[in-house]
Backbone as a printed PyTorch tensor [residue, N CA C, xyz], in Angstrom:
tensor([[[  0.9680,  -1.3360,  -0.0490],
         [  0.0940,   0.0000,  -0.1080],
         [  0.8070,   1.1330,   0.0580]],

        [[  0.5950,   2.3530,  -1.0020],
         [  1.2250,   3.3640,  -1.0480],
         [  1.9740,   4.1680,   0.2590]],

        [[  1.1500,   5.2020,   0.8010],
         [  1.3160,   5.8770,   1.5980],
         [  1.2890,   5.5110,   3.0780]],

        [[  0.8930,   4.2050,   3.4390],
         [  0.6960,   3.6170,   4.6530],
         [  2.2510,   3.3380,   5.3390]],

        [[  2.5330,   3.8750,   6.5790],
         [  3.7620,   3.7040,   7.3190],
         [  3.3160,   2.6670,   8.4130]],

        [[  4.2100,   1.9090,   8.4780],
         [  4.0770,   0.9820,   9.8180],
         [  4.6940,   1.9980,  11.0520]],

        [[  3.7470,   1.5630,  12.0220],
         [  3.5480,   2.1520,  13.4810],
         [  4.9900,   1.8610,  14.0210]],

        [[  5.7020,   2.9700,  14.3600],
         [  7.0310,   2.6410,  15.0170],
         [  6.8240,   1.9480,  16.6050]],

        [[  7.8220,   1.1490,  16.6860],
         [  8.0060,   0.4800,  18.1210],
         [  8.9510,   1.2550,  19.0190]],

        [[  8.9350,   1.1310,  20.1680],
         [  9.9990,   1.7470,  20.9650],
         [ 11.1880,   1.5470,  20.7380]],

        [[ 11.6250,   0.5360,  20.3310],
         [ 13.2410,   0.3170,  19.8240],
         [ 13.4950,   1.0870,  18.7800]],

        [[ 12.5460,   1.1640,  17.7970],
         [ 12.7390,   1.9440,  16.3140],
         [ 12.9720,   3.6110,  16.7990]],

        [[ 12.4200,   3.9610,  17.9190],
         [ 12.5540,   5.3610,  18.2690],
         [ 14.2200,   5.9170,  18.5570]],

        [[ 14.1520,   7.3390,  18.2820],
         [ 15.3810,   7.5000,  18.6090],
         [ 15.3880,   8.0090,  19.9930]],

        [[ 16.7620,   8.3260,  20.9560],
         [ 16.3890,   8.8150,  22.1810],
         [ 15.5030,  10.0800,  22.3010]],

        [[ 15.5060,  11.1120,  21.4220],
         [ 14.8900,  12.5250,  21.3440],
         [ 13.6250,  12.0800,  21.1160]],

        [[ 13.0760,  11.0830,  20.2800],
         [ 11.4770,  10.5580,  19.9830],
         [ 10.9330,   9.8700,  21.5230]],

        [[ 11.8630,   9.1120,  22.1390],
         [ 11.4810,   8.6500,  23.2350],
         [ 11.0670,   9.5070,  24.2640]],

        [[ 12.0810,  10.3680,  24.4890],
         [ 11.7950,  11.4650,  25.4490],
         [ 10.6910,  12.3330,  25.1680]],

        [[ 10.2190,  12.4920,  23.9560],
         [  9.1420,  13.5340,  23.6330],
         [  7.9160,  12.7900,  24.1390]],

        [[  7.9280,  11.4520,  23.4850],
         [  6.8510,  10.3480,  23.8580],
         [  6.4740,  10.5200,  25.4150]],

        [[  7.5750,  10.1660,  26.2100],
         [  7.3750,  10.3700,  27.6530],
         [  7.0130,  11.6510,  28.1870]],

        [[  7.4210,  12.5940,  27.7450],
         [  6.8770,  13.9530,  28.2880],
         [  5.3630,  14.0170,  28.1290]],

        [[  5.1390,  13.8180,  26.4430],
         [  3.7060,  14.0270,  26.0720],
         [  2.7780,  13.1140,  27.0900]],

        [[  3.1230,  11.9180,  27.2560],
         [  2.3410,  11.0130,  28.1600],
         [  1.9540,  11.5640,  29.6030]],

        [[  3.2800,  12.1400,  30.2250],
         [  3.2800,  12.6730,  31.4160],
         [  2.1640,  13.8060,  31.5440]],

        [[  2.3970,  14.5540,  30.4100],
         [  1.7090,  15.8570,  30.4730],
         [  0.2470,  15.6560,  30.3020]],

        [[ -0.0410,  14.3780,  29.3760],
         [ -1.6040,  14.1920,  29.1620],
         [ -1.8850,  13.6150,  30.3470]],

        [[ -1.2570,  12.8930,  31.0060],
         [ -2.0490,  12.2280,  32.2480],
         [ -2.0150,  13.1630,  33.4940]],

        [[ -1.1440,  14.2080,  33.7270],
         [ -1.5720,  15.2880,  34.6560],
         [ -2.3960,  16.2370,  34.2700]],

        [[ -2.8400,  16.3480,  32.9710],
         [ -4.1170,  17.0990,  32.4710],
         [ -5.3450,  16.3440,  32.7900]],

        [[ -5.3260,  15.1940,  32.7350],
         [ -6.3610,  14.3590,  32.9430],
         [ -6.5190,  14.1600,  34.5740]],

        [[ -5.7280,  14.3540,  35.1610],
         [ -5.6710,  14.1030,  36.6720],
         [ -6.3550,  15.6450,  37.2070]],

        [[ -5.6410,  16.6800,  36.8230],
         [ -6.1400,  18.1080,  37.0240],
         [ -7.9350,  18.2940,  36.6230]],

        [[ -8.2420,  17.4850,  35.5440],
         [ -9.6840,  17.6380,  35.2780],
         [-10.4910,  16.8870,  36.1840]],

        [[ -9.9730,  15.5870,  36.4600],
         [-10.6320,  14.7640,  37.5930],
         [-10.5110,  15.4900,  39.0510]],

        [[ -9.5400,  16.1500,  39.4790],
         [ -9.6330,  16.8450,  40.7140],
         [-10.5660,  17.9630,  40.5010]],

        [[-10.5750,  18.5420,  39.3160],
         [-11.4390,  19.8700,  39.3500],
         [-12.8100,  19.5000,  39.3840]],

        [[-13.2860,  18.1460,  38.5890],
         [-14.6160,  17.8260,  38.6590],
         [-15.0490,  17.5430,  39.9940]],

        [[-14.2400,  16.8860,  40.7870],
         [-14.5920,  16.4030,  41.9820],
         [-14.8160,  17.5800,  43.1660]],

        [[-13.8860,  18.8490,  42.8520],
         [-13.8970,  19.6430,  43.7910],
         [-15.0030,  20.9320,  43.4500]],

        [[-15.3660,  20.8400,  42.1000],
         [-16.3610,  21.9480,  41.5780],
         [-17.6960,  21.4260,  42.0830]],

        [[-18.5520,  22.4950,  42.5770],
         [-20.0190,  22.0860,  42.6300],
         [-20.5630,  22.0990,  41.4730]],

        [[-21.7060,  20.9330,  41.4760],
         [-22.5220,  20.6460,  40.2030],
         [-22.9340,  21.8850,  39.3580]],

        [[-23.5680,  23.1890,  40.0690],
         [-23.7780,  24.1690,  39.4090],
         [-22.8940,  24.7620,  38.6180]],

        [[-21.6540,  24.8120,  38.9580],
         [-20.5800,  25.4350,  38.2470],
         [-20.0030,  24.4380,  37.1050]],

        [[-20.9360,  23.3380,  36.7130],
         [-20.3700,  22.5650,  35.7420],
         [-21.2900,  22.3880,  34.8120]],

        [[-21.2100,  22.7380,  33.5830],
         [-22.0390,  22.4860,  32.3150],
         [-22.4410,  21.0090,  31.7630]],

        [[-23.6000,  20.6350,  32.2470],
         [-23.7750,  19.2000,  31.9350],
         [-23.4820,  18.4530,  33.3830]],

        [[-23.3750,  17.0730,  33.1370],
         [-23.0630,  16.1590,  34.4210],
         [-21.8340,  16.0540,  34.7620]],

        [[-21.7650,  15.8640,  35.9040],
         [-20.3000,  15.4980,  36.2840],
         [-19.9300,  14.1440,  35.8780]],

        [[-20.6850,  12.9360,  35.7940],
         [-20.4930,  11.8880,  35.2150],
         [-19.9420,  11.9820,  33.6330]],

        [[-20.6900,  12.4680,  33.0110],
         [-20.4440,  13.0880,  31.3230],
         [-18.8820,  13.4130,  31.3490]],

        [[-18.5750,  14.5720,  31.9990],
         [-17.2320,  15.2010,  32.1340],
         [-15.9810,  14.2410,  32.5470]],

        [[-16.7260,  13.6520,  33.4900],
         [-15.4780,  12.6310,  34.1660],
         [-15.2490,  11.5500,  33.1700]],

        [[-16.2190,  10.8870,  32.5390],
         [-15.7790,   9.8890,  31.4550],
         [-14.9890,  10.7460,  30.3220]],

        [[-15.5950,  11.8010,  29.8530],
         [-15.2660,  12.6800,  28.7140],
         [-13.1990,  12.9730,  29.0580]],

        [[-13.0620,  13.2710,  30.3710],
         [-11.8070,  13.6200,  30.6320],
         [-10.7780,  12.5250,  30.3310]],

        [[-11.2950,  10.9630,  30.0310],
         [-10.4510,  10.0130,  29.9050],
         [ -9.9100,   9.9240,  28.2740]],

        [[-10.4500,  10.8990,  27.5440],
         [-10.2840,  10.8080,  26.2490],
         [ -9.1550,  11.3850,  25.6560]],

        [[ -8.0540,  10.9140,  25.6370],
         [ -6.7810,  11.5810,  25.0850],
         [ -6.6680,  13.0730,  25.8960]],

        [[ -6.3600,  13.8620,  25.1220],
         [ -5.8950,  15.1860,  25.3170],
         [ -7.2740,  16.0850,  25.1610]],

        [[ -7.9170,  15.6870,  24.2220],
         [ -9.2110,  16.4060,  24.2320],
         [-10.3650,  16.3970,  25.1580]],

        [[-10.4260,  15.2670,  25.7600],
         [-11.5070,  15.3210,  26.9080],
         [-11.1300,  16.3130,  28.1240]],

        [[-10.1660,  16.2340,  28.5710],
         [ -9.6460,  17.2630,  29.3960],
         [ -9.4300,  18.6730,  29.3760]],

        [[ -9.2520,  18.9310,  27.9810],
         [ -8.9620,  20.3240,  27.3200],
         [-10.6310,  20.8800,  27.1230]],

        [[-11.3700,  20.0960,  26.4650],
         [-12.8050,  20.3060,  26.2490],
         [-13.5560,  20.7920,  27.7080]],

        [[-13.2050,  19.8930,  28.9090],
         [-13.7010,  20.2850,  30.0200],
         [-13.3530,  21.5270,  30.4850]],

        [[-12.0290,  21.8830,  30.5910],
         [-11.6580,  23.2930,  31.0570],
         [-12.0990,  24.5110,  29.9140]],

        [[-12.4460,  24.1750,  28.7760],
         [-12.7260,  25.2230,  28.1100],
         [-14.4250,  25.4580,  27.8800]],

        [[-15.0840,  24.4860,  27.8550],
         [-16.3030,  24.1700,  27.9540],
         [-17.3230,  23.7890,  28.8380]],

        [[-16.6060,  22.6600,  29.7980],
         [-17.4400,  22.2690,  30.7350],
         [-17.6500,  22.9810,  32.0100]],

        [[-16.4250,  23.8950,  32.3290],
         [-16.7700,  24.5510,  33.7400],
         [-17.4030,  26.0940,  33.3040]],

        [[-18.2160,  26.3510,  34.1350],
         [-18.7770,  27.9130,  33.9920],
         [-17.8460,  28.8990,  34.6220]],

        [[-17.6240,  29.8630,  34.0190],
         [-16.7600,  30.9710,  34.3500],
         [-17.4020,  31.9830,  35.1640]],

        [[-16.6980,  32.5110,  36.0280],
         [-17.1960,  33.8870,  37.0790],
         [-17.7630,  33.1220,  38.2190]],

        [[-18.4820,  33.7100,  38.8870],
         [-18.9830,  33.3000,  40.3730],
         [-20.6680,  32.9010,  40.1550]],

        [[-21.0490,  32.1220,  40.6530],
         [-22.1970,  31.7180,  40.9750],
         [-22.8660,  32.6160,  41.9230]],

        [[-23.9990,  33.1980,  41.3050],
         [-24.8250,  34.3480,  42.0940],
         [-25.9450,  33.7100,  42.9370]],

        [[-25.8090,  34.1690,  44.0660],
         [-26.7910,  33.5280,  44.9450],
         [-27.6680,  34.9070,  45.5140]],

        [[-28.8340,  34.6090,  45.7540],
         [-29.7270,  35.4940,  46.5540],
         [-29.2480,  36.1080,  47.7840]],

        [[-29.0960,  37.3580,  47.8900],
         [-28.4660,  37.6520,  49.4060],
         [-29.7200,  38.1160,  49.9830]],

        [[-29.3530,  37.8490,  51.1840],
         [-30.4670,  37.9000,  52.2880],
         [-30.2670,  39.2070,  53.0270]],

        [[-31.5210,  40.0880,  52.8760],
         [-31.4730,  41.3780,  53.3930],
         [-32.5750,  41.6090,  54.6500]]])
C-alpha cells in the first residue's frame, strides 16, 4: 500500500523521540488528573452538563480534559440571592 507507514515500536525510536513520547504521556496524564480533581472539587452548578459525563470525557486523550476546562466549567461566580 502506497502511503501507509508501519507504526514505530519503542526500539525503533531515537532517544529524542522517546523523550518526547514520555513527556507527552506525562503531560496528558497530568491534564487528565487535573480535570478529575477539578470535577470532584467543583460544585455541580458550576459545571455545564453532568459530572459523570465530564468525568468520562476527561479520559479521552488530550481532548477530553481540554474540552472540560474550555467548555465544561462555568466561568465567573455563581450568584446567590443575598439575604437582606
